[in-house]
N, C-alpha and C positions, 0 to 999 in steps of 0.2 A: 097502459098500452092503448093507443088511439083506436086501432082497428082490431077486431076479434075475428080470427079465422076459424073456419070449421076444422074438424079433426083431420080430414083428408088433406086439405090444403096445408095445414100445419105440418103434417108428417112429410109432405112433399118438400116444403121449404127446408126442414131440418135435414132431410136426406141429401138435398143438393148442397147444403152448407157443409155437411160432412165430406162431400166429394171435393171440396175446395173451390167451389164456384164463387165468383165475385157477386156482390150485391146487384150490380147492373145486369149481369147475365141471369141471375135468379129472377129479377124483375121482368126481363124479356121472356123468360120461359113460363113463369107462373102468373104474370100480370098482377103481382103483389108489389106494392111500393117498397122501395129500398129501405125506408125508415122502419116500416113494419117488419120486414124480413130480418133486418138487423136486430130489432128488439127481441124477436123470438129466438134468434141464434144466440144472443148474449144470455138470455134467460136459461137456455139449455146448456150453457157452458161451452159452446162451439165457437172457436176462433173465427173472426171475420177477416177475410183476405182483403187488403186494400187494393184499389185499382192498380193494374200493372204490377202486381206484387206476387207473381208466381214464385213459389219456393220460400216465401218469407212468413208463411203461416206458422204458428206455434204447433209443435208436434202434438198429435191427439193422444190422450192417455190410453193405456192398454185395456182399460175396462169399458171402452165405448162399445156400443152395440154395432155390430157389423151391418153395413147398409145394403146387404144382399136381400132382395125381396123373394128369393127362392128358399131352398132348404139350407139355411145357415145354421152353423153350430153355435150353441150358446157360449157366451163369453164368461170368463172367470168373475165371480162376484167380488165386489170391492171389500166386503166385510166377511171374513172367514168364521165359520161356526167352530168354537173351541171343543165342542163335544163330538164333532165328526172325526172319526179316526183316519179318514182318507185325506184329511187336510193337515198339513204340517203347520202348527201355529208359529213356528220360528221362521221368520223370513230369511235368516241367514242360511237355513238348510234348503232353501228352494233351489231346484236345479237350474233355474233361469236367472240366477243372480248376475247382475251386471248386464243383462240382455233384455231389459224392459221394452226396448223398441221392437224387438223381434216378436213379442207377444201381441202387438197390435196388428200384425199381418193376418189375413184370413187363412184358415187351415184348408179351405176348399179352393180348388183352382177356378171354380165357377164364380166365386165371390168377387165383388168389385174392389179393385185396388184403390186405396184412398191416399196414397202418398203423393209427393210432388212430381212423379214421373209423367203426369198428364201434361202435354204441351198445349200452349194457347193457340187458338185458331188464328190464322194470318188475317191482317187487315184487308178489308175490301178495297182499299186504296192502293195496295201493293202493285197491282198490274199497271197502275197509272203513275208510278213513281216518277218517271221521266217527265211526264206532262206536268205534274205538280211541281217538280223542281224547276222546270222552265218558267212556270208562272211565278214562283217565288223569286227567281232571279230577275224577273221584270218588275218586282215590287207589288204584285197582286196579293190580296189577302185571301183568307180561307173561304169567305163567302163568294168572292169572284171565281175562285178555282172550282168550287162546287157547282156554281151555276154553269161554268163552261163545260164541266164533265157531264152534267145533265143534258145540256143543249146539244153537245157535239158527239158524245159517246154513249148516251143513254144510261148514265150512271144511276143505279137503282138504290144505293144506300143513302143514308141520311147525311145531313150537313154535319152532325156531331162527329161522325166517323172521319170526315175530312178535317174537321177542326182538331181532333185529337192527333191525327197523322201530321198535320202542319205544326202543331205545338211541339211534337217530338223533334221535328226537323229544325225548328228555329227557336224553341223555348217560349215560355209564357211572357206576356206583357201586361202589367197592371195599369188600367186606365186611371187618369186623374179625376177626382171627384169634382163635379160642377153643380151649381145651383140651377134648379129647374124653375123657369118662369112660366106660370100658368096663365093663359089668356082665354077669354070668352070666344065662342064660335063666331067666325066672321069679323072679329075685331082687328086682328093684326096679321100682317105678312112681313116677312123679312127678305131682303134682297141683297145680293152680293155678286161680285165677279170672282171667277176662279180660272185655273189653267185648264184648257181643253186639250183634245188630242192633236196629233200631228196630221194635217190635211194638206193635200197638194194644192198649191195656189194656181188658179186657172191662168193667171197672167205670166208668172215667172216659171211655172211648171216645176217648182221646187216645194218640198214639204216645209210648211211653216206652222208654228204653234197658234192655235185658235184660243179664243176667250170663251169661257163657260159662264153664262148668266143663269142664276138660280133664284127662283122665288119660292119660299116655303111658308105655308100657312102655319100660324102659331099654335092653333088648336089641334088640328088633325095631322100635321106634319106632311101633308100632301105637297109635293114639289113639282114645279115646272122648270125644265132645264132646256136652254136654248144655246146654240153655238153661233158665233160670229167671228169674222176675221179681224175686224177693227172696231173701235169704239169712238163715239162722239156724243155730244149732248142729245142730238136727235136720235141716234141709234139706241142710246140708253133709254130714252122715253118710248121709242117704238117697241123695245123689248118688254117694257112694262105693259104696254097695250096688248101685245100678243099673249103675254102671260094671263092677263085678265080675261081675254077672249077664250083661252083654253080652259080656264077654271070655270067659266060661265058666270062670273060675277067679280066684284071688287071688294076689297076689305076697306075698313075705315081708316086704318093707320098703316103706313109703310115705313118700316125701320130700315135704315141704311147707314153705311159709314160715310166718311167725309171725302169721298172721291170727287174729282172736279166736275164730272158730268152731272152730279146732283147737287153739290154744295159749292158755292163760289167762295164764301168766307166762313170757315168753321167757327162756331161759337155755341156753347152748350145752352146759352140763354136766348140768343137772338141770332141764329145762323142766317146767312144770306143764301137763299136757294137759287138754283138755276131757274130763270123765269120760264123757259120752255118746259122743263120738268115739273115745275109747280103748276103750270096751267094744264098739263096733261093729267096730273093726278086730280086736280079740281074738276076736270071734265068727267072723271069717273067717280067723283064724290069722296076721294081719299085725300089725306094730308100726309106730308113727309115728317118723319121724326128722326133726325140724325143722332147717332150715338156720340158719346164722349170720345175724344181722341185717344187712340190706343186702348179701347175698351171693347174687344171683340166678344166678350161673354154676353153682352147685352143682346147680340144677335147670334147666339150660339146655335140656334136651330138651323139657320141657313148655313152657318159655318160647318155644321155636321153634314148638311145636305151636300155642300160642295165637296167635302172630303170623301163622302160616300161615293159620289160619282167619279171622283178622280182615282180612288183606290180600287173600285170594284169594276165598273164596266169599261172604263176608258184607259186604264193603266197599260202602257206598253203597246197600244194599238195605233195603226196608221190607216188612213182612209184616202181614197182618191178624190172624192168630191165632198163638199160641205153637206150636200143633200144626203149622201150615203151615211155620213157620220151622224146627222140628225135623225135619220130613220133608224139607225142602230140604237141610238140613245132612247128614242121613243118606244121601241120594242122592249128594251130593257126596263124602262119605266113602267110599262103596262104589265109585263110578265113578272118582274121581281120586286121592284120598288113599291108598287101599290099593293102587292099581295103579302108583303112581309109583316111580321109581328114586330111592332116598334118596341125597342128595348125599354123605353121610359113608360109609355102608356100601356104596354102589354096588350095591345089591341091591333087589329089589322088596319093599315093606313087607309085602304079603300073604304072600309066600313065606317071609319070615323069621318072621312071626307063626305060620304053620303049623308051623314047627319049634319055636317057643317055647311054644305053647299046651299041649302035653303036660306041660311042666314046671311049670305053674301049680298052686297048691294047689286041691284039690277044694272045691266049694261045699258049705256045710252043708245039711242036709235042710230046715230051717225058716229063714225069715228072722228077722232080729233083732227082738225085742220092744222097741219104743221106750218110753222113760219120760221124765218130767220130773224135774228136780232143782233143789235150792236149799239154802239154809241157814235154820234156824229156831232160835229161842231157846226153851229149856225154861222154861216159866212156873212160877209158885208151886204150881200143881196137879200139877206133874211131867209135863205133857203139852206136846206141840208141836201147832201148828195147821196143817192142810193142807186148804185149800179148805173152811173153816168146819167141819171135823171135827177131833176131838182124839184124839191117840194118846200112850200112856204111854211114858216113857223110863225107863231103869234108875235106881235111886237114886244120888244124888250128882251129878246133872247139872243141878239147878235153877240157873238163871241163866247157864248155859253154852250155847254154840252147837253144834248138831249138823248134819251133812249129811243131807239127806232126799232119797230117790228115791221116786217114786210113778208108778203106771200105773193102768189100769182095775181091777186086781185087788188089788194089794198096796201097802203103804207100808213103806219100809225106812228105819231110822234107822242112820246110819253114824258111826263115829268120825272127826272132822275131820282127825286127824293120820295115823292108820294106815289108814283106810278099812275097818276091821273092822265087820262087821254086828253091831249091838247089839240091835236088835229088828225084827221083821217082823210087821206087822199086816194084817188084812184090811180093805179099804176100807169106810168107814162113810158113812152119809148125813150131810147137813149138820146140825150141832148134836149129833151122837152122839159118845160116848166109847168108847175101846177101851183098857183098862188090864189088864195081866196081874196076877194075884193076888199074885205075888211082888214086884211093883213098888209095891204099896200100902205106905205107911209104917206101921211098928208104933207110932209115937208121933208127936205133932204136931211137924212141923218147926219149926225156930227162926224162919224167916221167916213161917210161917203164924201162929205165936204173936205175932210182932211186928205182923202185920196185924190180929189180933183185938184187940190192945192199942190200936192206933190207932182201931179202931171204937168201943171203949169210951170213949176220950177224946173222940170226936166227939159222943157223946150216950149217955145211959143206955139209952134204948130202941133206939138204933142198935146198941150193943154187944150187947144181949140178943138182938136179931134175928139178928145175925151169928153169935153163939155157937150159936143154935138151927139156923141153916143149916149150920154146920160139923158139928154133932152128927148131923144127919140125913143129909147128903150127903157128908161126908168131904172128901177133897181135890178132888172134883169141884165142891164148892160154893165153892171159893176164888174162882173167876171171878165168882160172884154176889155174894160179899162185896165184891170190887173194884167191882162195879157199884153196890152201895149207897153206897160211899164216893164214887164219881164223881157220884152224884145229889146228895150233900151239897155238892159243889163247884158244881153247877149251880143248885140251888134254895135252898141255904142249909141249915145244920144244924138250924135250928128247924123248918122245914117237913118235912124228912126225918125228924126225930125224932118229930114228930107222926104222920106216915104209918106209921112203924115201930110206934108205940104202937097205932095202929088195927089193924095186921096181927097184933100179939100178942094183943090183946083178942079178935079174931075167930078166932084159931087158924090163921091163914093165914101161915105162915112162908116166904114166897117173895119173891124179888126182883121178880118180875113184878108182883105186887100193888102193891108200893111204887111202882114206876115208873108204872103205870097210875093209881094214886091221885093222884100228883103231876101227871100230864098232864091229868087231869080238872079238878082244882082245886088249883093250886100254892099258893094263899094261905089260903083259909078251909077248915075241915074239912068233909068230905062228910057229907051226911045219910044216914040208913039206906036211903032209896030209891036213893040214888046208889051206895052201897056194895054192895048186893045183886047188881046185874049183874056187878060185878067178881068177887064170890065165886063166882057160878055159872060164869062163864067160866074161873076158875082151877080149880074142881073138875073141870070137863070136861077140862081140860088136865093135871090132876095125874097121872092114870094114865100118860099118855104121858111125862111128865117122869121118873117113877120107872123106866119101862122104858128110857128113854134113858140114864139114869145107871147103869144096871145093865150089867155086863160081859156080852157075848154070846160064848159059846164056839162054836167051829166044830163 
């Protein structure tokens, strides 16, 4: 027997066992562990009543000592003395033959009755039956219902009482066994999206489902839960940054699944990460580690954290604003999630996080500068277009695809294979060019020559105007030459050739003049009174055109 009780405590346990008390009730009354009390009761030959087993105990023999602590009458001895004349040695001659159960009842009215007539005490959850049933109908678990009862009704009983009451209402569920992955403090965090609560959309004023972002530390199981209406590559990266700021540090590894915001091309050996997400993690000193496809057990800690939030605080709830829902989730996180005893570690989450927090990587002094990214084709003028502005690429990239990153200050051109920085330009206004002097071609490129040849084949005046545009504006004028050829497809070569002839006669070698000329009168030639306003408009705009095509040095 593991624990040895003193005589007084031993007699108290035996007496309560003879009364038919359960081991749980004896433990609450005597503060003796159920295992110890059960061992003493079995050694004394007293039947142990199983939980919720009123009336199922074996009948106590008639020779047991009556458990009245007052003046109780002695019981009949189990072994009769054959020399005693007052005792009939033949059991067949006993007057109580066939009535052995009656002899176990006390002869005194003051004695304690030990049969199954004693009724069990009602559950402390019985007054809240309707509230508990309502929570169960919404899919909330026993922990969420107990937390609601404590917060809203001042429920004083323990979580186990609610758990037993809920188990009776819907039956027990056996969880599936999982492998526990042990990680060092500050080493790993797991991230995932889940389904959030219903929140009223400020634009449509209708309830819509939110997304729940969860980051869980692998060692302490400390979680950060954030809500958002929509997701994108930038929002996904910003949620990581907010989570690191809340934790007060960053982990060295971030485990995620293969969602598009983080992984462009899934591959267990060489995944193609989202460049913005990769750079944000690098800014905080972390690296991404995508899981295998359809392998959620690798990040089972955050999967459990997502399910915990979905089933416990957020199930069946509606909120008017996203801020209200986030505030409710933060209060629950501080009050219940951080103070709970984790089922695997058997320790409080907040206490384990206090030990893990010093091992996290320090936060950088400045937040990450977010940028946009994409792919652009280098056109015949040697430039790529970003938001209607044009930026020069190195020689030899015409017709090829470059990766482009841009923010409010800079535009960066990157090699699509190696990621090497090829050119970095200052942001320009719409319609402006930015070309470095060393990137200007020393001779006319082959494709530009082919383009001028096509213009000459379209019409003599069209070819002459396109040659003049190229002589004056260089590679910047290639786009205007393409514009003149596109007008020939729209209005016909005859009308465009006539408009180009008018532009050459008046010394206005601009694509804009030809386009306005055709818009005013696409069929008949314009009179002098009609051409004069076009020329005045173009002259006023010419200085701006020259300034725009000129490279601006920093």
